[in-house]
N, C-alpha and C positions, 0 to 999 in steps of 0.2 A: 561353388563352381556351377556355372550355368551351361546346361546342355540343351541345344535346340531339340524340339519335339521330334522333328523328322529324323534327326540322327539317332535319338534314343529308340524310335520305332524300327529303324533299319537294323540297329544292333540286336534288339530283342527278337525281331523277325528272323535274322540270320542265325542266331543261336537256337531259336525254336525249330527252324527247319533242319539245322545240323544235328540237334540232339534228339528231337522227336521223330524226324524223318517222315512227315506226312506225304501222301502222294501229291504230285504237282497239280492234279486236277482239283483236289480239295482246296489247296491254297488259292487257286484261281477262282473257284466258286465263292469262297469266303470273301476275297477281295472285291469281286464283282458285286456280290450281294450287299456288302457294306456300302459300296459306292452307290448302288441303286436305291438302297434304303435311306441313305442320307438325303436323297433328292425326292423322296416320296411324301405323301400326305401324313405319314406316320412320324416324320422327323421331329415336329414340334412336341409330340407326346413323348418320344424317346428322350429328347433333350430335357424336358421337364422331369422325367423320371430319374435321369442321371444326375441332374444338378440339385436334387433335394438333399 
């Protein structure tokens, strides 16, 4: 069964928010930080570290 990545992320995210119940500001900071980090000069180094 092939599940699109966006659907898997939504399901895992919804379960994580429902079960762990982090504050909404923390969720927003993590999402915004990940978005900004993906467009930074550190992105190639992170990509290399992840794909090893």
